[in-house]
C-alpha positions as CSV (number, residue, x, y, z in Angstrom):
1,X,135.6,95.6,87.5
2,X,135.7,93.5,90.4
3,X,133.6,90.5,90.7
4,X,132.4,89.0,94.2
5,X,131.5,86.2,94.4
6,X,130.2,83.9,98.1
7,X,131.0,80.6,97.2
8,X,127.9,78.1,97.3
9,X,128.8,75.1,99.8
10,X,127.3,72.2,100.8
11,X,123.7,71.3,101.0
12,X,122.0,68.7,103.3
13,X,118.1,68.3,104.2
14,X,116.3,69.7,107.4
15,X,113.0,68.9,109.3
16,X,110.5,71.5,107.4
17,X,110.8,73.6,110.5
18,X,114.2,73.3,110.8
19,X,114.7,74.8,107.5
20,X,113.6,78.2,109.1
21,X,117.2,79.4,110.3
22,X,118.9,78.5,107.1
23,X,116.5,79.2,104.5
24,X,118.4,82.4,103.0
25,X,122.0,80.7,103.3
26,X,122.4,82.1,106.7
27,X,125.3,80.5,108.9
28,X,125.4,79.0,112.0
29,X,123.7,76.2,113.3
30,X,120.0,75.5,114.2
31,X,118.4,75.9,117.5
32,X,117.1,73.1,119.8
33,X,113.4,72.5,118.9
34,X,111.0,71.7,120.8
35,X,108.4,68.7,120.5
36,X,105.3,68.9,119.0
37,X,102.1,69.2,121.0
38,X,99.8,66.7,121.6
39,X,96.0,67.1,122.3
40,X,96.7,63.4,124.2
41,X,99.3,65.1,126.4
42,X,96.1,67.1,127.9
43,X,95.2,64.9,131.0
44,X,98.6,65.0,132.1
45,X,99.3,68.7,132.1
46,X,96.0,69.0,133.8
47,X,97.3,66.7,136.6
48,X,100.8,68.1,136.6
49,X,98.8,71.4,136.9
50,X,97.1,69.8,139.7
51,X,100.1,69.5,141.6
52,X,101.6,72.7,140.5
53,X,99.3,75.1,139.4
54,X,102.1,78.1,139.0
55,X,104.1,76.0,136.9
56,X,104.4,78.8,133.7
57,X,105.8,76.1,131.3
58,X,103.2,73.4,132.0
59,X,100.4,76.5,131.8
60,X,102.2,77.1,128.0
61,X,102.2,73.8,126.7
62,X,98.8,73.1,128.4
63,X,97.1,75.8,126.2
64,X,99.1,74.6,123.2
65,X,97.6,71.4,123.9
66,X,94.2,72.9,123.6
67,X,95.3,75.3,121.1
68,X,96.1,71.6,119.0
69,X,92.5,70.5,119.7
70,X,90.9,73.2,118.3
71,X,89.7,74.5,122.0
72,X,89.9,78.2,121.7
73,X,88.3,79.4,124.3
74,X,89.8,77.4,126.9
75,X,93.5,78.2,125.3
76,X,93.5,81.6,125.3
77,X,92.5,81.7,129.3
78,X,95.5,79.3,129.7
79,X,97.8,80.9,127.5
80,X,97.3,84.7,128.9
81,X,97.7,82.6,132.7
82,X,101.2,81.0,131.4
83,X,102.0,84.7,130.1
84,X,101.8,86.0,133.1
85,X,104.3,83.7,134.5
86,X,106.4,83.3,131.8
87,X,106.4,86.6,129.4
88,X,109.6,85.8,127.9
89,X,108.0,82.6,126.1
90,X,106.7,82.9,122.1
91,X,104.5,80.5,123.1
92,X,101.8,82.3,124.5
93,X,101.6,85.0,122.2
94,X,101.1,82.5,119.6
95,X,98.6,81.0,121.3
96,X,96.6,83.9,122.0
97,X,97.2,85.6,118.7
98,X,96.5,82.4,116.7
99,X,93.0,81.4,118.3
100,X,92.2,85.5,117.8
101,X,93.0,84.9,114.2
102,X,91.0,82.5,113.9
103,X,87.9,84.4,114.9
104,X,89.4,87.5,112.5
105,X,90.0,89.5,115.3
106,X,92.6,91.0,113.9
107,X,93.2,94.0,115.9
108,X,93.7,92.2,118.9
109,X,95.9,89.5,117.7
110,X,98.3,91.8,116.2
111,X,98.4,94.2,119.7
112,X,99.4,90.7,121.7
113,X,102.3,90.0,119.0
114,X,103.2,93.8,119.2
115,X,103.8,93.7,123.1
116,X,105.7,90.6,123.1
117,X,108.3,92.3,120.3
118,X,108.7,95.3,122.2
119,X,109.6,93.6,125.2
120,X,111.5,90.6,123.8
121,X,112.5,91.3,120.0
122,X,114.8,89.2,120.1
123,X,114.0,86.1,122.4
124,X,114.0,82.5,120.7
125,X,110.2,82.7,119.0
126,X,110.4,86.0,118.0
127,X,111.3,85.3,114.6
128,X,107.8,83.4,114.5
129,X,105.9,86.3,116.2
130,X,107.1,88.6,113.4
131,X,106.0,85.7,110.8
132,X,102.0,85.9,112.3
133,X,102.2,89.4,112.8
134,X,103.0,89.9,108.8
135,X,100.2,87.8,108.0
136,X,97.7,89.3,110.4
137,X,98.4,92.2,108.8
138,X,98.0,91.1,105.4
139,X,94.6,89.5,106.4
140,X,93.4,92.2,108.1
141,X,94.2,94.3,104.9
142,X,92.3,91.9,102.7
143,X,89.4,91.7,105.2
144,X,89.1,95.4,105.6
145,X,89.0,95.9,102.2
146,X,86.6,93.9,101.0
147,X,84.2,95.3,104.0
148,X,84.8,98.9,102.8
149,X,84.6,98.0,99.3
150,X,80.6,96.1,100.5
151,X,80.3,99.1,102.7
152,X,81.4,102.2,100.1
153,X,78.2,103.9,99.8
154,X,77.9,104.3,103.4
155,X,81.2,104.9,103.8
156,X,80.8,107.8,101.3
157,X,78.7,109.9,103.2
158,X,81.0,110.7,105.8
159,X,84.1,112.2,104.9
160,X,87.4,110.8,106.7
161,X,89.3,112.6,109.3
162,X,91.6,114.7,108.3
163,X,94.4,113.7,110.9
164,X,94.0,110.6,109.4
165,X,96.6,110.2,106.5
166,X,97.5,107.3,103.7
167,X,100.3,107.7,101.2
168,X,99.4,106.1,97.7
169,X,102.4,104.3,96.1
170,X,104.4,106.4,95.0
171,X,104.7,106.2,90.9
172,X,107.7,105.4,89.5
173,X,108.9,107.4,85.7
174,X,111.8,105.5,84.6
175,X,113.5,101.8,83.8
176,X,111.0,99.0,85.0
177,X,113.7,98.0,86.9
178,X,113.3,101.0,89.8
179,X,109.6,99.8,89.7
180,X,109.8,98.2,93.3
181,X,110.8,101.3,94.7
182,X,106.8,102.3,94.5
183,X,106.5,100.1,97.9
184,X,109.8,101.0,99.8
185,X,109.3,105.0,99.3
186,X,105.2,104.8,100.6
187,X,106.8,102.4,103.1
188,X,109.9,104.5,104.0
189,X,107.7,107.9,103.6
190,X,105.1,106.7,106.1
191,X,106.7,105.3,108.5
192,X,108.5,108.7,108.7
193,X,105.2,110.5,108.9
194,X,104.3,107.9,111.8
195,X,107.5,109.5,114.2
196,X,106.3,112.7,113.8
197,X,103.0,111.2,116.3
198,X,100.9,114.1,114.6
199,X,99.1,111.8,112.0
200,X,97.4,108.7,112.4
201,X,98.8,106.8,109.6
202,X,97.1,104.3,107.3
203,X,99.1,101.6,106.9
204,X,101.0,100.8,103.6
205,X,99.6,97.9,102.7
206,X,96.0,98.3,103.5
207,X,96.2,101.1,100.8
208,X,98.2,98.7,99.0
209,X,95.6,95.6,99.1
210,X,92.4,98.2,98.5
211,X,94.2,99.6,95.2
212,X,94.7,95.7,94.3
213,X,91.1,95.2,94.7
214,X,90.1,98.0,92.9
215,X,91.7,96.7,90.2
216,X,94.3,100.3,89.8
217,X,97.8,98.7,90.4
218,X,98.0,98.5,86.9
219,X,96.3,101.8,85.8
220,X,99.3,104.1,86.1
221,X,98.8,107.4,88.2
222,X,95.8,107.6,90.2
223,X,93.7,110.6,89.4
224,X,92.6,113.1,92.5
225,X,89.1,111.4,92.8
226,X,89.6,108.3,92.5
227,X,92.8,109.0,95.8
228,X,89.7,110.9,97.1
229,X,87.9,107.7,97.1
230,X,90.6,105.5,98.1
231,X,90.5,107.5,101.3
232,X,87.2,107.3,101.9
233,X,87.8,103.4,101.8
234,X,90.2,103.3,104.2
235,X,89.0,106.4,106.6
236,X,91.5,109.1,105.8
237,X,91.2,112.5,105.1
238,X,94.0,113.7,103.2
239,X,96.4,110.9,101.1
240,X,100.0,111.2,99.9
241,X,100.5,111.0,96.5
242,X,104.2,111.0,94.8
243,X,106.2,111.0,91.8
244,X,109.8,109.8,91.3
245,X,111.3,110.2,87.9
246,X,114.5,109.1,87.0
247,X,115.7,109.4,83.7
248,X,118.3,107.3,82.1
249,X,120.8,110.7,82.4
250,X,120.2,113.9,84.4
251,X,118.6,114.7,87.6
252,X,116.2,112.7,89.3
253,X,113.1,114.3,90.3
254,X,110.9,113.6,93.2
255,X,107.5,115.4,93.9
256,X,104.4,115.2,96.1
257,X,100.9,116.6,96.5
258,X,98.6,116.2,99.1
259,X,94.8,115.1,98.0
260,X,91.7,116.1,100.5
261,X,88.6,113.7,100.6
262,X,87.3,116.6,97.8
263,X,89.8,115.4,95.5
264,X,91.3,119.1,95.6
265,X,94.8,118.6,95.6
266,X,97.8,121.1,96.5
267,X,100.0,122.5,94.6
268,X,103.2,119.3,94.7
269,X,106.5,120.0,96.6
270,X,109.6,118.6,94.6
271,X,113.0,117.8,95.2
272,X,116.0,117.2,92.8
273,X,119.4,115.5,92.7
274,X,121.4,112.6,91.8
275,X,120.0,109.3,92.0
276,X,122.6,108.4,94.7
277,X,120.9,110.9,96.6
278,X,117.1,109.9,96.6
279,X,117.0,108.8,100.4
280,X,118.3,112.5,101.2
281,X,115.9,113.7,98.7
282,X,112.6,111.7,100.3
283,X,114.0,112.9,103.9
284,X,113.0,116.5,102.4
285,X,110.2,115.5,101.2
286,X,109.2,114.4,104.5
287,X,109.2,118.1,105.7
288,X,107.7,119.8,102.7
289,X,104.4,116.7,102.9
290,X,104.2,117.4,106.7
291,X,104.2,121.2,105.8
292,X,101.3,120.9,103.3
293,X,99.7,118.9,106.1
294,X,100.2,121.9,108.3
295,X,102.9,120.6,111.0
296,X,106.7,122.5,110.8
297,X,109.1,119.3,112.2
298,X,111.6,120.7,114.9
299,X,115.2,119.9,114.9
300,X,114.9,117.2,116.6
301,X,112.2,115.4,114.5
302,X,114.0,115.8,111.6
303,X,117.0,114.5,113.1
304,X,114.6,111.3,114.3
305,X,114.0,110.7,110.2
306,X,117.2,111.2,109.2
307,X,117.5,108.1,111.7
308,X,114.9,106.2,110.4
309,X,115.7,103.5,107.5
310,X,118.7,103.6,105.7
311,X,120.8,105.8,103.3
312,X,122.2,102.7,101.1
313,X,120.6,103.1,98.2
314,X,121.6,99.1,96.7
315,X,120.1,97.9,100.4
316,X,116.6,100.1,100.1
317,X,115.9,98.7,96.4
318,X,116.4,95.1,97.8
319,X,114.3,96.0,100.8
320,X,111.7,97.6,98.1
321,X,112.1,93.7,96.2
322,X,111.5,92.2,99.7
323,X,108.4,94.3,100.1
324,X,106.7,93.4,96.7
325,X,107.3,89.6,97.0
326,X,106.3,89.9,100.7
327,X,102.8,91.7,99.9
328,X,102.2,89.2,97.2
329,X,103.3,85.8,99.6
330,X,106.8,84.8,98.2
331,X,108.3,84.7,101.9
332,X,111.2,82.6,100.5
333,X,112.1,85.9,97.7
334,X,111.2,88.3,100.1
335,X,113.7,86.5,102.7
336,X,116.4,86.6,99.9
337,X,115.9,90.4,99.5
338,X,115.6,91.3,102.8
339,X,119.2,89.2,103.3
340,X,120.8,91.5,100.9
341,X,119.4,94.3,102.2
342,X,121.2,93.6,105.5
343,X,124.1,92.9,104.1
344,X,124.3,96.0,102.3
345,X,123.2,98.2,105.3
346,X,123.5,95.6,108.4
347,X,122.0,98.9,110.8
348,X,119.0,99.1,108.5
349,X,116.5,97.8,111.2
350,X,113.3,97.4,109.5
351,X,114.8,95.3,106.4
352,X,116.7,93.0,109.5
353,X,112.8,92.4,111.3
354,X,111.5,91.8,107.6
355,X,114.2,89.5,107.3
356,X,113.2,87.3,110.4
357,X,109.5,87.0,109.8
358,X,110.2,86.3,106.3
359,X,112.6,83.5,106.9
360,X,110.0,81.9,109.2
361,X,107.1,83.1,106.9
362,X,106.4,80.2,105.0
363,X,106.7,77.5,107.9
364,X,104.2,79.1,110.3
365,X,102.2,79.2,106.8
366,X,102.7,75.5,106.6
367,X,103.1,74.4,110.0
368,X,100.0,72.3,111.7
369,X,98.8,73.7,114.9
370,X,100.2,70.8,117.1
371,X,103.9,72.5,115.8
372,X,103.3,75.6,117.8
373,X,105.6,74.4,120.7
374,X,108.2,74.0,117.9
375,X,108.0,77.6,116.1
376,X,107.9,79.2,120.3
377,X,111.8,78.1,120.2
378,X,113.2,79.2,116.2
379,X,116.0,81.6,116.8
380,X,116.3,84.7,114.9
381,X,118.4,84.4,111.8
382,X,121.3,85.9,110.8
383,X,121.9,86.9,107.4
384,X,125.4,85.3,105.7
385,X,128.6,87.7,106.0
386,X,128.7,90.9,104.1
387,X,130.8,91.2,101.0
388,X,132.9,94.3,101.1
389,X,134.2,95.5,97.8
390,X,137.9,96.8,97.2
391,X,137.7,100.5,97.5
392,X,139.5,102.7,94.8
393,X,139.0,105.7,91.9
394,X,139.2,103.4,89.7
395,X,136.1,101.5,90.7
396,X,133.4,101.5,88.1
397,X,131.6,99.0,88.6
398,X,130.8,96.0,91.1
399,X,128.6,93.1,90.6
400,X,127.7,91.0,94.3
401,X,126.4,87.7,93.6
402,X,125.1,86.1,96.0
403,X,124.6,82.3,95.3
404,X,123.2,79.8,97.0
405,X,120.1,79.0,99.3
406,X,119.6,76.9,102.2
407,X,123.1,76.9,102.5
408,X,126.1,77.8,105.2
409,X,128.2,80.2,103.3
410,X,132.0,79.9,103.4
411,X,134.7,82.8,102.7
412,X,134.1,84.6,99.9
413,X,136.2,84.6,96.5
414,X,137.1,87.7,95.3
415,X,138.2,87.6,91.5
416,X,139.5,90.6,89.9
417,X,138.5,91.0,86.4
418,X,139.2,93.8,83.8
419,X,136.8,96.0,82.0
420,X,137.0,98.6,79.4
421,X,134.1,100.4,80.3
422,X,135.4,103.9,81.7
423,X,133.3,106.8,81.8
424,X,134.6,110.4,80.4
425,X,132.0,112.5,82.3
426,X,133.0,114.1,85.1
427,X,129.4,113.5,86.4
428,X,127.9,110.0,84.9
429,X,124.7,108.8,86.1
430,X,124.4,106.9,89.0
431,X,122.4,103.4,88.3
432,X,121.5,100.4,91.2
433,X,120.0,97.4,89.2
434,X,118.6,94.3,90.6
435,X,118.6,92.1,87.7
436,X,116.3,89.2,87.1
437,X,113.5,87.5,88.4
438,X,113.4,87.0,92.1
439,X,115.8,83.8,93.0
440,X,115.2,80.1,93.6
441,X,116.6,77.8,96.0
442,X,120.0,78.1,93.3
443,X,119.0,81.9,92.5
444,X,121.5,84.6,92.4
445,X,120.8,88.6,92.9
446,X,123.0,90.4,91.3
447,X,123.2,94.5,92.3
448,X,125.2,96.7,89.4
449,X,126.1,100.2,90.9
450,X,128.1,102.8,89.1
451,X,130.5,105.0,91.0
452,X,132.0,108.2,89.1
């Protein structure tokens, strides 16, 4: 057995907004942070703009000062003018989106954030925009769920659009360590189906929040009548319901059915194989589910979904833990898990973007309006360097410990240790485990996996 540890190093204190770049053990220097804006600057900024009306930076700072003064109507107009001149600056979207969120115009706010991130995904301030996007999605989901429940009788009289599809949390039968896969598999199924551009997909978060509001999260598998009720509430004409069985030994089995708005359930489609092949099975399940929904994938579309996500099971399980933490608003733990996912698979784009949003999330929530100028300068953090275990046919178990938070990372130390646990099976079961509760500031994430 090899035990691989990244050494924890010196710690230091930071201004609250500067901790954004280091909260998950990230290396590197914090970016220069702009000064907070103040409503007291408004007269000076108005004088500056009288002389230079097309100064994009001055327009955006003026908008931020108005935002800090709770004058959102004017701030939005000024910020949009500044965005025309400085579309690369995150300050404009943060002001406009923040004002829209204040009046619960979440769809418009999310559109502002999405346009900026599409054009400037890696610019300074993009992590804060991602964090606001994540927060707005959750707030929208909670608002929509409560409104839907208040209008349930009315919504129940109108069938959902068959082209609108929702994926229910995937039921996991097996050790509780795999429970976070409920969210991860629902998320990847939803994004894979969305890539086909044949269906309007309901966001996983919207479905999850509604299930929480209905107090169904802990009741086990949702029956067809309840699934149809969820479909009416999220305006989905069809729902995908999945089940994954992970026994201690033997084949892992996946199945999925489509539930119509009437409660009618299609015959299930099934996949089976080693646990290590779970994500490959998920891709094949997408093909089968699309067929149940009446669509046959092309080869090009199948290649497209194969490129979505990751095939690294340890990365995906860490990502699923991150989604679980993010959904309950625990951004610190979410950032740690997403960082671990990126370390396991540096090409896992969804995990990398989620890591950026989670790192900035708590600071965005806690920041006063005047700090919007600081949030707009935060650079994207990079997770700590990946530690790679030595390869060899005798390797049966590896423990990866990531120690330290709010710390920079030094070179990892690799300590070989002996083990007497050799498998005699020619095809032992693969196990992937993330043990314990989400790590705190001094916590450790441990991922165990067994190779044949």
